[in-house]
Backbone as JSON Lines, residues from 0, in Angstrom:
{"i":0,"aa":"M","n":[130.75,130.04,1.71],"ca":[129.59,130.08,2.59],"c":[128.43,130.71,1.83]}
{"i":1,"aa":"R","n":[127.28,130.09,1.93],"ca":[126.1,130.59,1.22],"c":[125.27,131.47,2.14]}
{"i":2,"aa":"N","n":[124.74,132.52,1.62],"ca":[123.81,133.34,2.39],"c":[122.41,133.18,1.82]}
{"i":3,"aa":"G","n":[121.45,133.9,2.34],"ca":[120.06,133.77,1.91],"c":[119.84,134.1,0.45]}
{"i":4,"aa":"H","n":[120.61,135.05,-0.09],"ca":[120.44,135.43,-1.48],"c":[120.82,134.3,-2.41]}
{"i":5,"aa":"D","n":[121.9,133.6,-2.11],"ca":[122.32,132.48,-2.95],"c":[121.25,131.39,-2.99]}
{"i":6,"aa":"G","n":[120.6,131.15,-1.86],"ca":[119.55,130.14,-1.81],"c":[118.37,130.52,-2.69]}
{"i":7,"aa":"R","n":[118.0,131.79,-2.65],"ca":[116.89,132.24,-3.49],"c":[117.26,132.19,-4.97]}
{"i":8,"aa":"I","n":[118.49,132.53,-5.3],"ca":[118.92,132.48,-6.7],"c":[118.89,131.05,-7.22]}
{"i":9,"aa":"S","n":[119.38,130.11,-6.4],"ca":[119.38,128.72,-6.85],"c":[117.95,128.19,-6.96]}
{"i":10,"aa":"R","n":[117.04,128.63,-6.06],"ca":[115.64,128.21,-6.17],"c":[115.01,128.76,-7.43]}
{"i":11,"aa":"S","n":[115.32,130.0,-7.78],"ca":[114.73,130.56,-9.01],"c":[115.32,129.89,-10.23]}
{"i":12,"aa":"N","n":[116.61,129.53,-10.19],"ca":[117.22,128.84,-11.32],"c":[116.64,127.44,-11.5]}
{"i":13,"aa":"D","n":[116.37,126.76,-10.35],"ca":[115.86,125.39,-10.42],"c":[114.38,125.34,-10.78]}
{"i":14,"aa":"G","n":[113.57,126.21,-10.17],"ca":[112.13,126.1,-10.35],"c":[111.48,127.26,-11.04]}
{"i":15,"aa":"G","n":[112.23,128.24,-11.46],"ca":[111.66,129.4,-12.11],"c":[111.13,130.4,-11.09]}
{"i":16,"aa":"A","n":[110.49,131.45,-11.57],"ca":[109.99,132.51,-10.7],"c":[108.89,131.99,-9.78]}
{"i":17,"aa":"G","n":[108.15,130.98,-10.21],"ca":[107.07,130.43,-9.39],"c":[107.6,129.79,-8.11]}
{"i":18,"aa":"A","n":[108.81,129.28,-8.14],"ca":[109.4,128.66,-6.95],"c":[109.63,129.68,-5.85]}
{"i":19,"aa":"L","n":[109.85,130.94,-6.22],"ca":[110.06,131.99,-5.21],"c":[108.74,132.41,-4.55]}
{"i":20,"aa":"L","n":[107.64,132.2,-5.25],"ca":[106.34,132.6,-4.72],"c":[105.78,131.56,-3.75]}
{"i":21,"aa":"R","n":[106.19,130.31,-3.9],"ca":[105.73,129.25,-3.0],"c":[106.69,129.15,-1.82]}
{"i":22,"aa":"D","n":[106.12,128.83,-0.67],"ca":[106.96,128.65,0.52],"c":[107.66,127.3,0.43]}
{"i":23,"aa":"K","n":[108.88,127.26,0.9],"ca":[109.65,126.03,0.91],"c":[109.05,125.08,1.95]}
{"i":24,"aa":"T","n":[108.96,123.81,1.65],"ca":[108.39,122.86,2.61],"c":[109.37,122.62,3.74]}
{"i":25,"aa":"R","n":[108.82,122.54,4.93],"ca":[109.64,122.33,6.13],"c":[109.01,121.22,6.96]}
{"i":26,"aa":"K","n":[109.79,120.72,7.93],"ca":[109.27,119.72,8.86],"c":[108.19,120.35,9.73]}
{"i":27,"aa":"L","n":[107.22,119.55,10.1],"ca":[106.18,120.03,11.01],"c":[106.74,120.14,12.42]}
{"i":28,"aa":"G","n":[106.17,121.02,13.2],"ca":[106.59,121.18,14.59],"c":[106.0,120.08,15.46]}
{"i":29,"aa":"K","n":[106.22,120.18,16.75],"ca":[105.67,119.2,17.69],"c":[104.17,119.39,17.82]}
{"i":30,"aa":"K","n":[103.47,118.3,18.09],"ca":[102.04,118.38,18.32],"c":[101.79,119.05,19.67]}
{"i":31,"aa":"P","n":[100.75,119.86,19.78],"ca":[100.45,120.46,21.08],"c":[99.99,119.4,22.08]}
{"i":32,"aa":"V","n":[100.16,119.72,23.35],"ca":[99.76,118.79,24.42],"c":[98.24,118.74,24.46]}
{"i":33,"aa":"S","n":[97.69,117.54,24.54],"ca":[96.24,117.38,24.52],"c":[95.62,117.86,25.83]}
{"i":34,"aa":"Q","n":[94.33,118.17,25.78],"ca":[93.61,118.61,26.97],"c":[93.56,117.51,28.01]}
{"i":35,"aa":"Q","n":[93.47,116.27,27.56],"ca":[93.44,115.14,28.48],"c":[94.75,115.04,29.26]}
{"i":36,"aa":"T","n":[95.88,115.28,28.59],"ca":[97.18,115.24,29.27],"c":[97.28,116.38,30.28]}
{"i":37,"aa":"K","n":[96.78,117.55,29.92],"ca":[96.8,118.69,30.84],"c":[95.98,118.37,32.1]}
{"i":38,"aa":"E","n":[94.82,117.77,31.9],"ca":[93.98,117.4,33.04],"c":[94.66,116.34,33.9]}
{"i":39,"aa":"T","n":[95.36,115.42,33.27],"ca":[96.09,114.38,34.02],"c":[97.17,115.01,34.88]}
{"i":40,"aa":"V","n":[97.93,115.97,34.33],"ca":[98.98,116.65,35.09],"c":[98.38,117.35,36.3]}
{"i":41,"aa":"C","n":[97.29,118.07,36.1],"ca":[96.65,118.79,37.2],"c":[96.12,117.83,38.26]}
{"i":42,"aa":"R","n":[95.51,116.73,37.82],"ca":[94.96,115.76,38.77],"c":[96.07,115.13,39.61]}
{"i":43,"aa":"I","n":[97.18,114.79,38.96],"ca":[98.3,114.17,39.69],"c":[98.85,115.12,40.75]}
{"i":44,"aa":"V","n":[99.04,116.37,40.38],"ca":[99.64,117.33,41.3],"c":[98.69,117.66,42.45]}
{"i":45,"aa":"C","n":[97.39,117.73,42.16],"ca":[96.43,118.14,43.19],"c":[96.01,117.02,44.13]}
{"i":46,"aa":"T","n":[96.15,115.77,43.73],"ca":[95.59,114.7,44.54],"c":[96.59,114.0,45.45]}
{"i":47,"aa":"G","n":[97.85,114.2,45.27],"ca":[98.77,113.5,46.16],"c":[100.22,113.88,45.95]}
{"i":48,"aa":"R","n":[101.06,113.17,46.66],"ca":[102.5,113.41,46.59],"c":[103.18,112.2,45.95]}
{"i":49,"aa":"P","n":[104.34,112.42,45.37],"ca":[105.08,111.26,44.86],"c":[105.64,110.45,46.02]}
{"i":50,"aa":"E","n":[105.82,109.18,45.8],"ca":[106.3,108.29,46.85],"c":[107.71,108.69,47.28]}
{"i":51,"aa":"G","n":[107.89,108.91,48.57],"ca":[109.19,109.26,49.12],"c":[109.6,110.7,48.9]}
{"i":52,"aa":"E","n":[108.69,111.56,48.45],"ca":[109.0,112.97,48.2],"c":[108.02,113.84,48.99]}
{"i":53,"aa":"T","n":[108.37,115.11,49.14],"ca":[107.49,116.04,49.84],"c":[106.54,116.76,48.89]}
{"i":54,"aa":"H","n":[106.91,116.88,47.62],"ca":[106.07,117.59,46.65],"c":[106.46,117.14,45.24]}
{"i":55,"aa":"W","n":[105.6,117.47,44.29],"ca":[105.89,117.17,42.9],"c":[106.83,118.21,42.32]}
{"i":56,"aa":"S","n":[107.71,117.79,41.44],"ca":[108.52,118.72,40.66],"c":[108.04,118.64,39.22]}
{"i":57,"aa":"C","n":[108.37,119.65,38.43],"ca":[107.96,119.65,37.02],"c":[108.53,118.44,36.29]}
{"i":58,"aa":"R","n":[109.77,118.13,36.59],"ca":[110.41,116.99,35.92],"c":[109.8,115.67,36.36]}
{"i":59,"aa":"G","n":[109.42,115.56,37.62],"ca":[108.79,114.34,38.11],"c":[107.42,114.1,37.49]}
{"i":60,"aa":"V","n":[106.64,115.17,37.39],"ca":[105.32,115.07,36.77],"c":[105.49,114.73,35.29]}
{"i":61,"aa":"A","n":[106.42,115.39,34.64],"ca":[106.65,115.17,33.21],"c":[107.06,113.72,32.95]}
{"i":62,"aa":"R","n":[107.93,113.2,33.79],"ca":[108.38,111.81,33.64],"c":[107.2,110.85,33.8]}
{"i":63,"aa":"R","n":[106.35,111.13,34.77],"ca":[105.21,110.25,35.05],"c":[104.2,110.26,33.91]}
{"i":64,"aa":"V","n":[103.94,111.44,33.33],"ca":[102.94,111.56,32.28],"c":[103.5,111.24,30.9]}
{"i":65,"aa":"G","n":[104.81,111.48,30.72],"ca":[105.44,111.21,29.43],"c":[105.51,112.41,28.51]}
{"i":66,"aa":"I","n":[105.67,113.61,29.1],"ca":[105.83,114.83,28.31],"c":[107.13,115.5,28.73]}
{"i":67,"aa":"G","n":[107.5,116.58,28.08],"ca":[108.7,117.31,28.43],"c":[108.51,118.16,29.68]}
{"i":68,"aa":"H","n":[109.61,118.44,30.38],"ca":[109.49,119.21,31.63],"c":[109.06,120.64,31.37]}
{"i":69,"aa":"T","n":[109.39,121.19,30.21],"ca":[108.95,122.54,29.89],"c":[107.44,122.58,29.7]}
{"i":70,"aa":"S","n":[106.9,121.56,29.04],"ca":[105.45,121.48,28.86],"c":[104.75,121.34,30.21]}
{"i":71,"aa":"A","n":[105.3,120.52,31.08],"ca":[104.71,120.34,32.41],"c":[104.73,121.66,33.18]}
{"i":72,"aa":"N","n":[105.83,122.39,33.08],"ca":[105.93,123.67,33.77],"c":[104.91,124.67,33.22]}
{"i":73,"aa":"L","n":[104.74,124.7,31.9],"ca":[103.76,125.62,31.31],"c":[102.34,125.26,31.74]}
{"i":74,"aa":"I","n":[102.04,123.98,31.84],"ca":[100.71,123.55,32.28],"c":[100.47,123.98,33.72]}
{"i":75,"aa":"L","n":[101.46,123.74,34.59],"ca":[101.31,124.1,36.0],"c":[101.16,125.61,36.17]}
{"i":76,"aa":"C","n":[101.98,126.38,35.47],"ca":[101.89,127.84,35.57],"c":[100.57,128.34,35.01]}
{"i":77,"aa":"G","n":[100.11,127.73,33.94],"ca":[98.84,128.13,33.34],"c":[97.65,127.93,34.25]}
{"i":78,"aa":"H","n":[97.73,126.94,35.11],"ca":[96.64,126.67,36.05],"c":[96.9,127.27,37.43]}
{"i":79,"aa":"G","n":[98.01,127.97,37.58],"ca":[98.32,128.6,38.87],"c":[98.73,127.61,39.94]}
{"i":80,"aa":"L","n":[99.2,126.44,39.54],"ca":[99.62,125.42,40.51],"c":[101.1,125.58,40.81]}
{"i":81,"aa":"R","n":[101.43,125.57,42.1],"ca":[102.83,125.66,42.52],"c":[103.05,124.61,43.61]}
{"i":82,"aa":"P","n":[103.3,123.37,43.19],"ca":[103.36,122.27,44.16],"c":[104.56,122.35,45.1]}
{"i":83,"aa":"H","n":[105.55,123.18,44.78],"ca":[106.72,123.27,45.63],"c":[106.5,124.19,46.82]}
{"i":84,"aa":"L","n":[105.38,124.9,46.85],"ca":[105.08,125.79,47.97],"c":[104.03,125.15,48.87]}
{"i":85,"aa":"A","n":[104.25,125.24,50.16],"ca":[103.28,124.7,51.12],"c":[102.11,125.65,51.23]}
{"i":86,"aa":"N","n":[100.9,125.13,51.24],"ca":[99.7,125.97,51.31],"c":[99.27,126.26,52.74]}
{"i":87,"aa":"G","n":[99.75,125.52,53.68],"ca":[99.31,125.72,55.05],"c":[100.43,125.43,56.03]}
{"i":88,"aa":"R","n":[100.09,125.46,57.28],"ca":[101.08,125.18,58.32],"c":[101.08,123.7,58.65]}
{"i":89,"aa":"N","n":[102.22,123.23,59.09],"ca":[102.32,121.85,59.55],"c":[102.23,121.85,61.07]}
{"i":90,"aa":"Y","n":[101.28,121.12,61.59],"ca":[101.1,121.03,63.02],"c":[101.58,119.68,63.51]}
{"i":91,"aa":"S","n":[102.1,119.66,64.7],"ca":[102.65,118.43,65.27],"c":[101.52,117.52,65.76]}
{"i":92,"aa":"D","n":[101.74,116.22,65.59],"ca":[100.8,115.23,66.11],"c":[101.15,114.8,67.53]}
{"i":93,"aa":"D","n":[102.26,115.31,68.04],"ca":[102.73,114.94,69.37],"c":[101.8,115.52,70.43]}
{"i":94,"aa":"P","n":[101.26,114.67,71.33],"ca":[100.35,115.2,72.36],"c":[101.03,116.15,73.34]}
{"i":95,"aa":"G","n":[102.33,116.04,73.51],"ca":[103.04,116.91,74.44],"c":[103.66,118.12,73.78]}
{"i":96,"aa":"S","n":[103.3,118.4,72.53],"ca":[103.94,119.49,71.8],"c":[103.6,120.86,72.39]}
{"i":97,"aa":"E","n":[102.4,121.01,72.95],"ca":[102.02,122.3,73.51],"c":[102.88,122.63,74.73]}
{"i":98,"aa":"A","n":[103.12,121.65,75.59],"ca":[103.96,121.86,76.76],"c":[105.41,122.15,76.35]}
{"i":99,"aa":"K","n":[105.88,121.46,75.35],"ca":[107.24,121.7,74.85],"c":[107.36,123.1,74.27]}
{"i":100,"aa":"L","n":[106.33,123.54,73.56],"ca":[106.33,124.88,72.97],"c":[106.39,125.94,74.08]}
{"i":101,"aa":"R","n":[105.6,125.74,75.15],"ca":[105.62,126.69,76.27],"c":[106.99,126.74,76.92]}
{"i":102,"aa":"D","n":[107.63,125.58,77.06],"ca":[108.97,125.53,77.65],"c":[109.98,126.31,76.8]}
{"i":103,"aa":"V","n":[109.93,126.11,75.5],"ca":[110.89,126.78,74.61],"c":[110.63,128.27,74.58]}
{"i":104,"aa":"V","n":[109.36,128.67,74.44],"ca":[109.03,130.1,74.39],"c":[109.34,130.74,75.74]}
{"i":105,"aa":"G","n":[109.12,130.01,76.83],"ca":[109.41,130.56,78.18],"c":[110.89,130.85,78.36]}
{"i":106,"aa":"L","n":[111.76,130.13,77.67],"ca":[113.2,130.4,77.77],"c":[113.55,131.77,77.22]}
{"i":107,"aa":"Y","n":[112.83,132.19,76.19],"ca":[113.17,133.44,75.52],"c":[112.38,134.64,76.03]}
{"i":108,"aa":"L","n":[111.37,134.43,76.88],"ca":[110.58,135.56,77.39],"c":[110.99,135.98,78.77]}
């Protein structure tokens, strides 16, 4: 098994002392998410709901935009968006809901 010292020794043997002074070339990391993609994620979450769902999830937004779910989560957290939480109360559209509410509350009072 080779440790870090063996790697440095072989680099100095292969390239001389100058090889130790230069950094070894490595693969580049992932490209950062563009500002346009961030704006798209925010616009999607703020303007509507996914079809057949109650709210957006990080994975759903990521799938729609074509980025990773971790990136989508970081974008949402960075903008303070939490689509899984309801911002207000849901009121009934039923015209008789007020009478029904009085009946139910009257049972317990």
